[in-house]
N, C-alpha and C positions, 0 to 999 in steps of 0.2 A: 344345263338349262337353269335359269333363275326363276323362282316362284315370286311373281309380282303381287300375289294376293296379300291383303293386310294380315298382320299377326293376330289382331283382335277384331271381333265383329263390331258392328255399330252398337248393338245392345250392351256388349261388354265395355266399350268405351263410355257409353252413357252411364253405366253403373259405377265405373271408376270415378267419373266426374261428380256424380251425386254423392259418393262416399267422401270425396275430398271436401265438398261443400258443407256437408253436415258434420264433419270432423271425425267420423268413424274410422277414416283411413289416415294414419300418420304420414305426413309429408316432409317432416324435418329429421328423419332418421338416417339420412345418407351420410356420406363422407364430406368433410370440410364444410359443414353447414355454417360455421362462423366466418368463413372467408369472404372478404370483400371482392365483389366481381365488378369489373369495369368493361364496358363494351369497347371492342377494338375492331377496326376495319382493316383487314390485311391488304386490301387493294388501295388504301389511301396512304399517302406519304405523311410521315410524322414531322410536322414543322417545329416541334419543341426540342428536337434533338439535332445536334450536329452544327448548325450555323449559329454563330454568336452575333446577334443583331447589334449588340453594344459595340463590337469591333467595327461593324459596318458604319455605325454612327460616327466613330472616331475617324474613319476614312473619309466620310462625307464632310466632316468639319475641316479636315485638311484641304479637301477639294474646294470648298467654298472660298477659302483664303486665296488659293492659287487661281481659281476661276475669275474672281473679281479683279485681280491684278492683270490677268490676261485680257479681260474685256476692256479694261481701261487703256491698255497698250495698243490694241488693234482697232477698237471701235469707239474710243474716246468716251466711254460710258462705264460707270462703276455702280451697277445696280445693287441695291440692298437685297441680300439673299437670305431667306429664312428657311433653315432646314427643318424637315419633319422627320420623326423617327422612322427608320427603315421598317417597312411592313412586309409581312409574308402573306400573300393572297393567291387565290386561284386566278389563273390567267383569264379565264372567261369572265369572272366578276370584274376584273380590272378593265378589260376592254369595254364592257357595258357602260362603265362610268365615263368613258371618253366620248366627246362629241366632235365629229368631223366638221370641217376640215382642220387638220393639224399637220405639222411637219414630223412625220414618223420615219425614223431612220433605223434601218437594220444594220447592225454592226457585228463584227467578229472580234472577240476579246481573247486573243491568244495568250497563254496556252490553254485557257478554259475551253471546254467543248461546247458545240452548239453556237447559237446566235443570241445576242442581247439586243436591246432596243432603246434608243434615245428619242424621247418625244418632246418637241418644242411647241409651245402654244404660240399662235400667230401674234399675240400681243407682244411677246418678247422679240419677235422678228421685226415688227413694225417700230417698236421703240428703239431697238438697236440701229435700224436703218435711219431713223430720224437723227439720232445722235451722231452717226457716222458722217452725215452731210451737214453737220453744224447746228442741228436743232437742239431742242431741250428734252429729247426722249419721249415725245408725244406719240401715243399709239393711235390707231385709226379704228379701234374696236375689233370685233371678230371678223374673220374672213368669211365673206358671203358663201353660201353653199354653191358648189360647182365651180367656184373661181379658183384657178391654179395660181401658184406663186409665180411672179414675174421673174425674168432672168436676174434682175438686180436683187430681188428678195432671195432668190436661190443662192446667189453669191454670198449674201450676208449669212444665210444659214450655214454654208460651207465654212465661213470664217468662225462662226460660233462653234461649230463641231470641232474645228481644229483646236481652238482654245479648250473646249470640253474634253477632248481626248488627251491633250497634253497635261491638263490639270489632273485628270483621273489617273494618268500614268504615274505622275509624281506622288499622288496621294496613296496609290497602292504599293509604291516602291518599298516601304518598310515591311510589308507583308510578303509580297511576291512580285517579281517583274511581270508586267503585262504589256501587250501591244494591241493597239486598236486599228481596225480596218473597216472603212465604210463600204457596205455591200450594196444597198439599194435604199430608195426613199419612196414613201407613199404619203398621200394626204388623208386616206381613210384607214384608221387603225384595224378595221376588220380584215384588211388584206395583209396585215403584218402578222403572220402566224409563226411566232418563234417557239411556241409550245402548244400542246393540246389544251382544250378548255379546262380540264380538271387538273392540269399540272400546276404545281406551285411556282410562283415567281417572287423574287425579292424586289420591291418597289422602293426606290429612293426618290422622294419628291423635293425639288428645290423651288421655293416660291420667290420669284424675282419681283422687286418693287422698284420701278424707276420713278422719276419725278412726276410723270403724267400718265402712268399706266402700271399694271401689274399682270403677271402671268406665271406660268410654271414651266419647269424643265424636269422631266422624269428620266431616271435611269432604271431600266427593267432588266433583270438578270434571271434566267431560269434557276430554280432552286437546285436542280441536279448539276448545273454547271459549277456551282460553288462547293460541291461535296469533296472534290479532290483537295481543296485547300481549307477544309473545315477545321482541321487540327491547328492550322496557323491562325485562323480566325478565332478559334476557341481559346488559344493561349493568350492572345493579345500582347505578346512579349515583343517589345521593340528592341531590336539588336542593331548595333553599329557594324562598321566594317572591320573592327578589331584593332584599329590603329589609335584609338583614344588612349590617353594617358592612364585612365582608370583600368582599361583592359590590360595594358602592358604591366601595370603594377600588380593586378590580380594574377596574371600568369606567372610573374616572377615569384610572388608569395606562395602560390600553389606549388611551383617547382621546388622552392626551398623547403616547404612543409613535407613534401613527399620524399626528400632525399634520405631522411632517417627511417623510412618505413623498412621493416625487416621482412625479408623474403627467404623462403626455404628453397635451396637449390638441390635438385636431385640429379645424380649422374647415372645414366643408364649405360651399363657396360655392354650389354648384348640382349638379344631377344630371340626366343625360339618357340616353336609351336609343337605341342604334343597332345595326345588324346587323354581323356580321363582314365581310360584303362591303363595306359602307360604310367600315369601319375600314381595310380593306386597300387601298382605292382612294383614300384621302385623300392630298392633295398639300400641300406647303408653301404657305401662304396661304389654304387653305380655311377657311371660317367655319362654325362650328356654332351654330345658333340654338336657344335654349331660353328658357323662361319663368323670369324671375328671381323667386325667392320673396321674400316680404316681409322675412324675416330669414334670416340664415345659421344654420347648426346647428353647435354645438360638441359634439364627441364625445370620450369617453375609452374607449379599447379597444373602439371600435365601438359604444359605448353612448351614446345621446343624453343630454346633461345640461343644456344651455342653448340658448335662442334668443338670438342676438347680432346686433348691428349692426356693420358694418365701417366703420372710420374711421381717423383719425390722431391721434396724441398727440405733438406736437412733430415730430421727424424720423422717428418710427417708426409703422408700421402697427399699429393696435390694434383691439380689439373691445370693445363695450359690452354687458354682460349685460342682456337685456330680461326674460327669464322663465326659470324652471327647468322642465324637462320630464322625464318618466319614460320608461323603456324601452318600446318598442312592444310590445303584447301579441302573443304567439306565435300564429300562425294554424295550427290543426291541419291536417295534410296530408290 
């Protein structure tokens, strides 16, 4: 049974408080009094670690170039797109800033887990629609509340998303291959719950400016979905496919430089197992019996490399390589 009664009475607590206030009780005599203490919430995600926002900005810059070319090809419009720095925010705070109706599209971004979200402002849809039919990209303002997208406008949204997905796929290619799949669409962002209100999301906003209108397109990815590729995003190293001339020259020079490296080859003639007592009681002249293997084993830094035969070459002891072997697989404990 636990005793739930307080350790100190109310009078004792009051006396301690008074002693601290008047200075008669020292309060700085504990351990680590000079340590700097910073408040930390264990239940909150730390957005300062793991995801390199600069890498996302580089991806977004590549996306913009590809997206403009794609829009020009299929919708006869090439809007000026101004990227903003990728932001990490709470999903609930981001949703509160949006005003319905919007084209809210739930997407799956394989192999990343969970769902992402592409938000297209109606101004972008109307401007693209006008350009597609030979206009000058004039918008018609905001979509009135309660009004749904027409079949023609929905078709334009699908075309925009196709260009959007294709451009993002190419932009992500230097980091990791991704595939996009459209799952569902909404006009009210409150119904697009890709994360809990307190979960962190990475928001990439692209502000599109046409000749007669302006709007935005948002790419929203849950923070946890990017964690499996955070090392790739942190490194920001752009690698090729290995066929570049510089890569071939580097491999050749590295191979030439390692040819003169000296290695110590150890030949293991046999192995046997005995107890500590047997070892301590051994006397000069004792004979240890063991089964001779078919071939001796050559090792480099305790790694088996060759099966060899022991012999002689002239006046020197020599080994003849019979076969190459790989390292033994590690047996899990």
